[in-house]
Backbone bond lengths (Angstrom), bond angles and torsions (degrees), N, CA, C in turn:
res aa  C-N    CA-C-N  psi(-1)  N-CA   C-N-CA  omega(-1)  CA-C   N-CA-C  phi
1 M - - - 1.370 - - 1.589 108.83 -
2 I 1.378 113.56 148.91 1.452 119.57 -179.77 1.543 106.99 -116.84
3 L 1.366 114.14 130.73 1.457 117.89 172.84 1.491 103.54 -102.43
4 V 1.420 114.00 127.86 1.418 123.90 179.81 1.497 110.73 -105.98
5 M 1.321 113.51 110.21 1.485 123.27 175.87 1.651 108.34 -79.28
6 G 1.331 117.01 143.79 1.471 117.61 -178.93 1.506 111.61 70.21
7 A 1.300 117.91 34.23 1.416 122.71 -170.70 1.534 112.82 -69.00
8 T 1.302 119.90 -18.41 1.492 117.82 173.05 1.502 111.82 -102.38
9 G 1.344 119.49 16.11 1.404 122.78 -175.70 1.657 111.63 -94.32
10 T 1.118 117.35 -175.32 1.490 125.23 178.28 1.474 114.16 -50.74
11 I 1.227 121.36 -47.66 1.482 130.41 -171.48 1.618 102.19 -89.77
12 G 1.348 112.33 -57.34 1.507 117.98 -173.78 1.512 118.36 -49.03
13 R 1.467 114.59 -39.47 1.463 120.54 -179.22 1.608 107.64 -65.44
14 R 1.240 117.04 -40.35 1.314 118.77 -179.90 1.518 114.96 -73.46
15 L 1.295 113.46 -33.07 1.541 115.99 -179.86 1.475 113.46 -71.39
16 I 1.377 116.83 -38.24 1.506 119.46 177.44 1.437 109.83 -67.38
17 R 1.345 121.13 -29.57 1.395 120.64 176.94 1.489 107.31 -67.25
18 M 1.276 121.43 -49.44 1.560 125.08 -177.83 1.511 106.77 -59.08
19 L 1.227 119.89 -48.62 1.491 122.47 -179.04 1.602 111.74 -56.81
20 G 1.362 110.31 -42.90 1.378 115.18 -177.30 1.412 112.70 -67.81
21 E 1.341 117.65 -38.27 1.479 121.41 176.44 1.429 114.17 -59.16
22 T 1.360 115.61 -35.13 1.536 116.62 -178.56 1.520 112.97 -94.44
23 G 1.254 116.80 8.97 1.473 121.25 178.63 1.523 114.20 67.47
24 T 1.306 117.57 29.04 1.462 125.05 -178.84 1.537 111.79 -79.78
25 P 1.248 121.53 121.13 1.417 118.73 177.43 1.598 113.47 -60.27
26 F 1.277 116.55 132.72 1.462 125.44 -176.63 1.416 114.52 -155.90
27 R 1.315 120.22 161.59 1.340 125.19 169.93 1.600 112.76 -139.02
28 A 1.306 115.74 132.97 1.353 116.67 -176.88 1.551 108.77 -90.07
29 L 1.382 119.87 143.60 1.382 130.26 -179.94 1.591 104.36 -104.73
30 V 1.390 112.78 116.79 1.462 117.58 -179.13 1.560 105.55 -129.48
31 R 1.393 117.83 154.93 1.401 121.74 167.19 1.481 117.30 -87.77
32 D 1.383 114.43 -27.45 1.473 121.99 178.15 1.495 110.92 -103.38
33 E 1.394 116.46 126.31 1.526 116.45 -176.26 1.477 110.19 -68.79
34 A 1.344 122.58 -35.48 1.303 125.55 -177.59 1.512 114.84 -65.94
35 K 1.381 116.70 -30.43 1.391 123.76 177.70 1.594 108.08 -78.94
36 G 1.338 114.08 -22.18 1.448 113.90 -179.01 1.655 104.23 -79.63
37 R 1.240 115.40 -44.04 1.447 116.57 175.90 1.489 116.38 -56.02
38 A 1.413 115.02 -35.46 1.445 119.41 175.45 1.467 113.39 -68.28
39 L 1.252 120.59 -16.05 1.482 121.03 -179.44 1.504 109.43 -78.21
40 G 1.318 121.93 -21.03 1.390 123.23 176.48 1.533 114.72 70.15
41 C 1.349 114.26 30.37 1.413 117.10 176.28 1.529 112.87 -143.87
42 D 1.333 121.23 -175.11 1.452 121.41 175.40 1.317 110.76 -66.72
43 F 1.400 123.83 131.26 1.429 123.02 -177.70 1.529 108.77 -144.63
44 A 1.276 110.97 158.94 1.474 117.10 176.38 1.582 109.53 -131.62
45 V 1.292 120.94 137.10 1.496 126.51 178.75 1.639 105.79 -84.21
46 G 1.274 115.62 121.01 1.411 121.56 173.72 1.553 112.29 -155.74
47 D 1.299 114.59 156.29 1.506 118.65 -171.81 1.562 101.96 -128.95
48 L 1.273 114.75 129.65 1.489 122.92 178.95 1.476 108.17 -66.77
49 D 1.320 126.70 -22.84 1.420 126.68 175.11 1.584 114.64 -81.08
50 R 1.329 112.65 -6.34 1.396 118.06 170.56 1.560 112.04 -126.74
51 P 1.273 115.00 80.32 1.510 121.97 -174.01 1.421 113.56 -45.21
52 A 1.326 127.09 -34.60 1.337 133.78 -179.03 1.497 113.26 -56.53
53 S 1.369 118.01 -32.52 1.338 132.44 -171.70 1.622 105.10 -74.29
54 L 1.316 118.90 -17.98 1.408 119.63 -176.95 1.455 114.53 -80.33
55 A 1.399 116.22 -24.22 1.467 123.64 -170.53 1.581 106.61 -56.67
56 P 1.312 115.94 -53.04 1.564 117.80 -178.77 1.526 113.39 -60.63
57 A 1.356 113.51 -35.45 1.560 119.49 179.54 1.490 107.81 -64.84
58 L 1.280 123.27 -36.12 1.424 125.98 -170.98 1.577 112.35 -93.28
59 D 1.374 116.44 -3.13 1.424 122.51 172.97 1.574 112.39 -54.45
60 G 1.357 114.51 110.92 1.493 111.58 177.85 1.536 110.58 97.95
61 A 1.268 118.09 -12.83 1.394 119.61 -173.18 1.488 111.84 -86.74
62 D 1.445 121.44 141.44 1.470 113.15 178.56 1.503 107.51 -126.34
63 R 1.284 118.35 3.65 1.497 124.87 168.57 1.545 111.31 -142.66
64 L 1.257 111.45 154.49 1.493 119.66 -169.35 1.585 109.64 -142.86
65 L 1.331 112.61 127.71 1.461 120.20 170.63 1.484 104.38 -89.24
66 L 1.300 123.41 114.67 1.492 129.33 -179.23 1.542 107.02 -97.43
67 N 1.346 112.58 107.43 1.528 119.79 -176.53 1.523 106.58 -153.87
68 S 1.357 113.57 144.49 1.426 119.05 174.52 1.468 113.05 -157.50
69 G 1.301 122.31 -168.23 1.482 122.43 -179.90 1.572 111.37 -72.45
70 G 1.201 111.08 178.56 1.508 123.27 -169.93 1.542 111.68 -100.46
71 A 1.220 121.19 -157.59 1.485 126.04 -166.61 1.519 105.69 -81.02
72 L 1.312 111.06 150.02 1.577 123.57 -174.37 1.490 102.43 -121.60
73 P 1.365 113.15 154.99 1.579 117.79 178.27 1.520 109.54 -88.93
74 V 1.360 116.64 56.01 1.483 123.35 -175.93 1.503 106.43 -112.32
75 A 1.350 116.11 147.93 1.546 113.92 -175.79 1.560 105.13 -82.80
76 G 1.335 112.43 156.56 1.442 120.16 174.89 1.491 109.77 91.22
77 R 1.276 118.06 -164.60 1.497 125.12 -179.74 1.579 108.04 -59.41
78 Q 1.345 117.41 145.95 1.368 125.06 -177.53 1.432 108.03 -70.11
79 P 1.381 124.42 131.90 1.534 126.71 -177.24 1.504 109.71 -59.83
80 M 1.300 122.69 -26.23 1.376 121.38 -178.28 1.714 115.02 -67.56
81 V 1.409 106.52 -24.58 1.483 109.89 171.39 1.351 112.36 -64.85
82 R 1.335 121.30 -47.54 1.501 125.38 -176.30 1.522 108.12 -68.41
83 Q 1.298 120.95 -40.50 1.390 124.68 178.96 1.561 109.75 -63.81
84 Q 1.204 124.19 -59.56 1.376 126.30 -176.17 1.511 118.43 -66.77
85 T 1.330 113.94 -30.14 1.587 114.72 174.80 1.519 107.28 -73.46
86 A 1.319 117.85 -32.29 1.550 118.32 176.31 1.508 106.47 -64.70
87 A 1.388 123.28 -44.31 1.253 121.46 179.99 1.603 117.83 -63.97
88 V 1.272 110.07 -30.87 1.541 113.15 172.72 1.424 107.98 -67.37
89 D 1.407 121.32 -45.05 1.379 117.20 179.09 1.507 118.49 -61.96
90 A 1.355 109.56 -30.76 1.647 113.15 177.51 1.447 109.34 -73.50
91 A 1.387 116.50 -34.61 1.489 114.73 178.03 1.433 113.73 -63.34
92 R 1.412 117.19 -43.94 1.441 126.34 179.58 1.512 103.92 -53.66
93 A 1.320 118.33 -60.13 1.516 122.75 -176.54 1.663 115.08 -51.55
94 A 1.414 107.79 -29.99 1.527 115.02 -179.54 1.445 109.58 -85.50
95 G 1.382 121.26 -4.04 1.493 117.82 -177.77 1.503 119.54 83.01
96 V 1.296 111.52 15.61 1.533 115.18 -174.36 1.549 105.47 -64.87
97 S 1.278 114.42 137.62 1.497 124.49 -179.61 1.421 118.15 -86.08
98 R 1.284 124.69 -16.93 1.340 126.97 172.28 1.608 114.83 -161.20
99 I 1.326 113.18 134.42 1.475 118.20 173.63 1.431 106.54 -107.78
100 V 1.445 114.15 131.46 1.555 117.94 168.39 1.482 105.79 -110.60
101 K 1.331 116.45 118.58 1.396 122.93 -175.16 1.461 114.02 -105.24
102 V 1.485 120.28 129.39 1.341 118.91 174.10 1.454 104.58 -88.30
103 S 1.319 115.27 120.79 1.377 125.36 -175.78 1.594 114.48 -108.24
104 A 1.360 121.01 -141.00 1.446 119.38 175.71 1.547 105.15 -143.12
105 W 1.260 111.27 163.18 1.421 124.75 -172.15 1.639 107.13 -53.57
106 R 1.286 118.37 109.49 1.437 125.51 174.49 1.558 114.73 38.74
107 P 1.365 115.80 71.62 1.468 120.46 -172.71 1.530 106.41 -79.47
108 T 1.347 114.38 148.80 1.448 120.75 -177.82 1.502 104.86 -142.24
109 P 1.455 118.11 164.09 1.529 122.09 177.51 1.451 108.95 -67.23
110 E 1.347 120.28 -25.63 1.438 122.37 -178.13 1.528 119.64 -79.53
111 A 1.343 107.76 -11.60 1.442 117.16 -176.05 1.538 113.79 -71.89
112 K 1.327 113.56 179.06 1.616 117.80 -176.03 1.500 106.13 -116.70
113 L 1.330 110.26 163.22 1.517 123.14 170.16 1.516 114.00 42.93
114 S 1.335 119.47 -129.60 1.447 122.44 -171.70 1.672 110.23 -62.07
115 V 1.267 117.34 -28.41 1.475 123.84 -173.85 1.496 105.82 -72.15
116 R 1.286 117.02 -45.06 1.402 119.81 173.81 1.615 110.93 -68.07
117 A 1.259 111.16 -39.96 1.528 110.07 178.83 1.579 118.15 -64.53
118 H 1.293 111.26 -35.12 1.445 121.59 173.06 1.531 109.93 -60.19
119 W 1.283 119.08 -41.59 1.552 121.08 -176.14 1.515 104.62 -68.54
120 E 1.394 122.53 -39.69 1.415 124.73 170.38 1.493 115.74 -46.62
121 I 1.405 107.72 -58.88 1.420 117.64 -174.75 1.569 110.19 -60.40
122 E 1.307 117.39 -39.58 1.400 123.13 179.20 1.521 110.95 -58.03
123 Q 1.358 114.89 -41.90 1.492 118.33 -177.97 1.513 108.52 -66.24
124 H 1.263 117.63 -42.70 1.521 118.47 175.70 1.453 109.81 -63.66
125 L 1.242 127.86 -43.94 1.397 130.49 -175.22 1.558 107.60 -62.54
126 K 1.356 118.75 -46.09 1.421 123.97 179.14 1.586 112.88 -64.62
127 S 1.296 118.21 -25.93 1.389 119.33 179.99 1.524 114.53 -98.17
128 S 1.349 115.81 6.24 1.453 121.16 -175.79 1.469 114.26 -81.22
129 G 1.330 119.56 -25.75 1.402 124.02 -179.38 1.541 111.61 95.28
130 V 1.376 112.91 -6.61 1.608 116.97 179.18 1.580 102.46 -89.29
131 P 1.358 115.53 132.65 1.493 120.35 176.17 1.464 108.72 -60.27
132 W 1.377 114.20 139.30 1.497 117.75 -171.82 1.552 110.38 -138.43
133 S 1.373 111.09 161.22 1.424 119.31 172.60 1.636 105.47 -137.83
134 L 1.286 118.56 146.69 1.451 117.26 180.00 1.545 113.25 -124.60
135 L 1.260 116.33 135.50 1.421 124.04 172.11 1.456 113.88 -107.80
136 R 1.271 121.70 114.37 1.420 128.17 -174.47 1.522 111.57 -108.96
137 P 1.243 122.15 80.08 1.519 124.62 -174.97 1.589 109.81 -80.87
138 T 1.252 113.86 155.70 1.458 121.72 165.31 1.678 108.50 -72.51
139 G 1.334 114.00 -164.00 1.507 118.62 171.98 1.541 109.38 -60.61
140 Y 1.287 111.13 148.51 1.520 117.71 172.64 1.582 111.98 -82.89
141 M 1.265 114.58 140.51 1.501 124.77 171.53 1.439 108.58 -55.27
142 Q 1.422 117.77 -41.84 1.424 125.20 -172.13 1.535 108.76 -64.47
143 N 1.338 120.68 -22.64 1.470 122.03 174.94 1.473 115.81 -53.34
144 F 1.281 116.32 -29.16 1.525 122.99 -179.94 1.656 108.05 -70.28
145 F 1.358 121.17 -8.75 1.453 118.93 175.92 1.498 109.51 -125.24
146 T 1.334 119.51 -4.62 1.454 116.96 176.91 1.603 111.32 -98.12
147 G 1.307 117.43 -13.00 1.464 122.45 174.94 1.601 108.00 89.39
148 E 1.369 114.55 14.28 1.461 120.11 178.27 1.607 105.22 -96.98
149 G 1.269 118.56 46.71 1.551 122.02 -175.55 1.520 110.20 120.95
150 G 1.271 117.61 23.03 1.431 122.18 -177.74 1.538 114.42 -114.53
151 F 1.281 107.19 -135.70 1.570 109.95 -178.13 1.512 118.19 -60.81
152 T 1.329 112.98 145.75 1.477 115.15 167.91 1.437 114.67 -86.22
153 A 1.377 123.50 -175.77 1.471 119.94 173.92 1.345 116.64 -60.35
154 E 1.449 115.89 -23.92 1.465 121.01 177.44 1.553 115.04 -81.78
155 R 1.285 117.25 7.25 1.433 120.04 -175.19 1.520 111.66 58.97
156 A 1.285 112.39 54.39 1.533 121.74 179.17 1.417 109.44 -140.87
157 V 1.245 111.39 153.86 1.610 118.65 167.89 1.572 112.00 -81.22
158 S 1.248 117.17 107.57 1.471 116.18 -172.95 1.530 113.48 -129.24
159 G 1.229 114.11 135.44 1.497 116.52 179.19 1.640 108.77 168.24
160 P 1.327 115.56 170.84 1.407 119.95 176.70 1.583 115.10 -80.65
161 Y 1.273 116.62 60.45 1.475 120.04 -165.38 1.528 110.79 -97.35
162 G 1.310 121.93 -17.03 1.345 129.51 -179.22 1.650 104.75 53.09
163 Q 1.463 109.42 -138.54 1.466 114.41 177.94 1.509 109.33 -105.08
164 G 1.275 118.80 17.75 1.504 119.13 -178.33 1.676 106.60 -66.70
165 R 1.226 113.17 136.23 1.471 124.08 177.35 1.544 108.49 -89.36
166 V 1.355 111.76 147.53 1.399 121.47 179.96 1.521 106.47 -141.69
167 A 1.468 112.22 127.06 1.503 119.09 -178.75 1.521 105.37 -86.10
168 Y 1.242 118.99 73.12 1.547 116.14 177.79 1.476 111.12 -61.92
169 I 1.341 113.05 158.46 1.439 119.14 -178.96 1.657 110.06 -131.84
170 D 1.331 113.70 147.11 1.381 121.19 -179.84 1.472 105.94 -78.34
171 A 1.314 118.46 132.72 1.511 122.13 -179.12 1.574 108.18 -61.10
172 Y 1.294 122.61 -23.15 1.414 124.81 -179.08 1.505 102.60 -59.85
173 D 1.336 124.55 -42.21 1.368 126.85 -176.12 1.466 109.96 -74.06
174 I 1.186 125.35 -33.58 1.424 125.90 172.08 1.515 113.62 -61.00
175 A 1.416 111.15 -48.84 1.524 115.81 173.63 1.523 112.48 -60.81
176 A 1.229 122.66 -28.93 1.496 130.73 -178.49 1.595 103.35 -68.28
177 C 1.266 114.74 -50.57 1.506 117.76 -177.57 1.513 114.48 -68.17
178 A 1.372 109.61 -34.80 1.541 115.11 174.18 1.578 112.49 -64.70
179 A 1.365 115.62 -40.19 1.486 118.32 175.27 1.360 115.59 -61.02
180 V 1.373 123.34 -34.72 1.413 128.65 175.60 1.570 112.85 -64.93
181 L 1.269 116.12 -48.58 1.397 122.74 174.36 1.453 115.38 -62.92
182 L 1.292 119.92 -40.30 1.370 119.20 -176.01 1.580 113.99 -82.63
183 T 1.233 116.87 -13.94 1.471 118.99 -178.86 1.566 114.21 -111.97
184 G 1.309 117.35 -8.41 1.449 121.49 -179.23 1.503 109.90 -121.75
185 P 1.423 111.45 179.61 1.445 118.22 -176.17 1.518 112.71 -89.48
186 D 1.294 121.23 -8.22 1.475 119.31 -166.73 1.597 108.24 -89.30
187 G 1.330 110.29 163.43 1.558 117.15 171.63 1.542 113.52 92.79
188 E 1.327 120.37 -3.61 1.472 114.43 -176.32 1.659 109.28 -58.74
189 G 1.213 113.87 134.23 1.462 121.81 171.53 1.613 109.72 72.47
190 L 1.352 119.56 19.04 1.349 124.90 -178.27 1.588 112.78 -115.94
191 A 1.420 118.80 142.15 1.360 118.30 169.88 1.498 111.93 -107.31
192 Y 1.273 121.99 146.79 1.401 126.02 -177.04 1.478 112.16 -121.12
193 D 1.358 121.62 114.74 1.434 121.84 174.52 1.552 112.68 -80.02
194 L 1.234 118.17 108.65 1.395 121.43 -172.36 1.528 115.98 -99.77
195 T 1.382 118.27 128.76 1.355 123.97 178.81 1.585 114.81 -136.45
196 G 1.199 117.75 167.21 1.414 120.88 167.69 1.531 109.04 -78.01
197 P 1.470 115.03 -179.65 1.440 116.92 -172.19 1.520 113.10 -85.24
198 E 1.340 120.45 5.06 1.448 119.18 -173.89 1.479 104.92 -154.14
199 A 1.422 120.13 153.43 1.356 127.85 172.42 1.532 106.86 -107.57
200 L 1.346 113.27 124.35 1.512 117.33 -177.49 1.621 109.90 -124.53
201 T 1.316 112.39 151.01 1.387 116.26 172.10 1.503 111.95 -79.34
202 H 1.188 122.27 164.65 1.524 126.25 -175.60 1.512 108.19 -73.62
203 E 1.336 112.54 -31.76 1.518 118.56 170.38 1.485 110.75 -58.45
204 E 1.414 120.10 -50.40 1.378 117.66 173.10 1.557 122.21 -67.60
205 I 1.283 115.55 -24.22 1.419 118.26 168.74 1.547 111.57 -70.42
206 A 1.247 118.35 -42.60 1.481 122.49 178.13 1.447 105.74 -50.99
207 A 1.327 116.74 -53.22 1.505 124.35 -175.51 1.588 110.47 -54.34
208 K 1.316 111.66 -46.88 1.505 118.69 -179.71 1.540 106.08 -58.24
209 L 1.349 117.34 -42.37 1.501 123.67 -174.81 1.520 111.77 -78.86
210 G 1.248 115.41 -7.73 1.615 123.69 -175.08 1.378 113.39 58.25
211 V 1.453 120.61 48.16 1.365 126.48 177.76 1.511 109.73 -134.45
212 P 1.243 120.99 166.41 1.595 122.58 -179.30 1.448 105.09 -74.69
213 F 1.395 112.38 161.72 1.415 124.01 173.96 1.518 109.04 -116.20
214 H 1.217 120.31 121.85 1.436 127.67 173.52 1.439 119.77 -109.19
215 D 1.351 117.07 89.20 1.446 120.73 -173.96 1.622 109.60 -79.92
216 Q 1.246 113.67 106.74 1.545 123.46 -175.43 1.502 106.41 -87.68
217 S 1.351 113.48 154.01 1.452 124.09 165.29 1.531 108.66 -78.52
218 P 1.241 119.49 152.39 1.561 122.97 176.96 1.531 110.34 -51.47
219 A 1.297 117.96 -38.68 1.515 124.53 177.59 1.571 111.21 -64.98
220 E 1.216 117.21 -45.03 1.429 124.38 179.74 1.602 110.52 -63.93
221 A 1.289 111.86 -50.61 1.541 118.76 175.96 1.509 111.53 -61.92
222 G 1.321 113.61 -38.54 1.580 113.50 173.61 1.416 117.71 -61.57
223 A 1.334 115.89 -41.54 1.416 122.91 -178.83 1.571 107.52 -67.38
224 E 1.156 121.20 -41.51 1.470 123.99 179.72 1.466 113.65 -62.85
225 L 1.305 111.99 -43.84 1.567 119.04 -177.44 1.534 107.51 -67.38
226 R 1.291 118.54 -45.21 1.471 124.17 172.19 1.389 115.45 -53.71
227 A 1.357 115.45 -43.63 1.556 122.23 177.16 1.521 109.76 -61.98
228 R 1.289 116.84 -22.95 1.453 114.72 179.55 1.472 110.57 -86.08
229 G 1.366 121.87 3.21 1.423 125.93 178.01 1.529 116.73 99.33
230 L 1.297 117.28 -3.58 1.455 120.13 -179.22 1.562 114.88 -67.87
231 P 1.297 120.77 137.21 1.448 121.91 -177.93 1.425 110.03 -68.59
232 G 1.393 110.18 147.12 1.508 118.14 -171.36 1.597 113.40 -56.24
233 W 1.360 119.09 -40.63 1.446 118.53 178.07 1.460 112.15 -65.03
234 F 1.326 123.59 -36.37 1.479 125.48 175.26 1.563 109.28 -66.51
235 V 1.297 120.82 -38.45 1.379 119.91 178.25 1.575 112.46 -69.40
236 D 1.319 118.98 -40.05 1.403 122.56 172.96 1.569 113.46 -58.47
237 D 1.451 112.74 -35.88 1.509 113.33 178.60 1.596 109.46 -73.06
238 L 1.379 110.21 -37.72 1.510 108.77 173.51 1.495 118.72 -58.30
239 L 1.319 113.61 -38.66 1.395 122.73 178.46 1.441 111.05 -59.65
240 W 1.281 114.67 -37.77 1.550 123.82 179.71 1.482 107.95 -62.28
241 L 1.426 115.37 -46.75 1.491 117.43 175.73 1.458 112.90 -60.91
242 Y 1.431 121.93 -42.47 1.401 125.50 179.23 1.484 109.19 -61.49
243 A 1.355 119.99 -42.13 1.421 124.93 -179.10 1.531 106.83 -58.76
244 D 1.231 119.34 -45.79 1.508 126.47 -178.68 1.544 112.17 -52.04
245 M 1.440 107.86 -47.54 1.514 117.08 177.91 1.587 115.72 -63.89
246 A 1.424 112.18 -43.91 1.327 121.00 -176.35 1.497 109.40 -68.18
247 S 1.299 122.14 -27.95 1.635 127.10 176.74 1.477 107.74 -85.37
248 G 1.223 125.95 0.74 1.391 121.25 174.78 1.594 115.34 93.46
249 G 1.344 114.83 11.51 1.364 120.88 -178.74 1.460 119.68 -65.57
250 V 1.393 120.18 -7.53 1.322 124.34 -176.55 1.546 106.87 -137.18
251 S 1.302 114.27 37.45 1.427 123.47 -174.66 1.587 115.92 -100.64
252 E 1.300 113.60 -20.76 1.428 119.64 -179.74 1.588 114.43 -61.83
253 V 1.291 115.36 138.45 1.380 119.43 -175.23 1.691 102.36 -110.27
254 T 1.297 115.64 124.65 1.532 118.11 -179.07 1.544 109.72 -108.81
255 T 1.255 116.01 176.72 1.480 122.44 178.31 1.489 112.78 -120.81
256 A 1.497 111.29 24.70 1.449 113.76 -176.35 1.590 111.89 -70.84
257 V 1.363 121.04 -35.36 1.461 120.39 176.63 1.462 110.34 -57.49
258 R 1.327 121.30 -43.72 1.493 123.68 -179.34 1.416 106.84 -70.64
259 T 1.348 127.54 -36.11 1.378 128.44 178.52 1.560 107.09 -60.10
260 L 1.272 119.86 -50.35 1.500 124.27 -174.66 1.483 110.72 -74.67
261 T 1.344 122.80 -42.72 1.418 124.86 -162.86 1.652 108.66 -105.96
262 G 1.262 118.38 -19.45 1.478 119.45 -177.54 1.452 112.25 86.92
263 R 1.414 116.43 10.93 1.465 114.97 -174.31 1.568 109.39 -152.12
264 A 1.204 118.74 157.68 1.517 123.69 -179.07 1.541 112.23 -64.01
265 P 1.264 125.39 146.79 1.335 120.56 170.37 1.493 112.89 -74.21
266 R 1.457 112.29 162.36 1.433 113.72 179.42 1.488 110.24 -73.51
267 G 1.385 115.28 147.83 1.530 125.52 173.04 1.518 105.66 -86.24
268 F 1.346 109.13 170.71 1.488 112.69 178.14 1.453 113.61 -63.61
269 D 1.224 123.26 -31.59 1.493 126.32 -178.36 1.576 106.95 -68.23
270 E 1.363 120.66 -42.04 1.366 125.99 173.42 1.468 109.78 -58.28
271 F 1.251 119.38 -52.12 1.467 128.09 179.55 1.461 109.07 -52.53
272 L 1.335 118.23 -44.77 1.486 118.59 -177.70 1.483 113.74 -67.13
273 A 1.412 110.01 -37.42 1.479 118.05 -177.25 1.472 109.40 -65.37
274 A 1.409 115.62 -36.73 1.546 118.82 -179.45 1.526 108.83 -70.28
275 Q 1.380 119.65 -27.97 1.459 120.42 -174.28 1.516 105.48 -71.01
276 S 1.246 119.14 -29.26 1.481 124.41 -175.48 1.479 113.37 -82.28
277 L 1.373 121.37 -2.23 1.391 126.21 -173.87 1.543 108.52 -82.32
C-alpha cells in the first residue's frame, strides 16, 4: 500500500487519480479531514509538524511519496527540512520499503531556498537506510495558474527572466513518473531529472498564454518583492533563483519522463489544451 503525502497538492491530486484508476491500494495523507473526505478515497489525517501523527497513517504502508510545500520567508533552516526528515524517520520506523521523493532540479549545498532544502533532505534520505528514488523536476507549468511564478495582477508574465529558457514540466508527468516508481521494481537508488519536451523563454510562454511579457531588471523585481512585505534576505535568494533561470540553468531537456513512462512528456501547448477541458 502506498501513502501519498501532499495528496491535495499539484502532484498529489493527479497521482491519487492515477492510482485509483489502476486499482492500486493507496492512502492519502491530509492535514484537513474535510479535504480528505472530498478526495473520495482512503485517507489519514496527519501533520508533518507533529511527527507522531504520521505513525497511524503509515500503518500498513510499504511505499511512500515524500512531498510537501516549498520555501517560506522564515529565518533559519527551512521548515520543509525538519518536516520531511521527520517523515523519513517515521517511514523507516514503520518498515517502509521505498521512499520516492519529489525533489528539485539538481539541488546543491550552494543553492538557495527550496533547492538547498531539497539537497539537505536528500542527504538525510540517502543515509536513512530506506531504499529511495528521487524525482528532480524543473518548474511546474501549473505555476502559471497558481500564482507561484505566474501571472501578475496585470495578467502578465513578469520577472527578471531575460531570454533564459526553461524546460517547464506538466505536473501530470511528474505524477506519472511517481506512479511508475511507487508501483514497480525499477529506479531504486536513482535520481531522475524531469523536464518537459522543450525549453521556452518566458516571452514565448506569455505569447502562448495570450498575455503581455514584462521583463524586469533584478533591481525592479527586488523592489516589487520587497513592496509585498518579503524580507530582504528572502528577496535576495529569490533573485538568485531568477538569475539561474535567466542564465539557462534550467534549460536542459532530458528524456527521463519517456524512460520511466514509455511516452513523451506533455508540451506547453498540450498542457494548455488539457487546462481547457
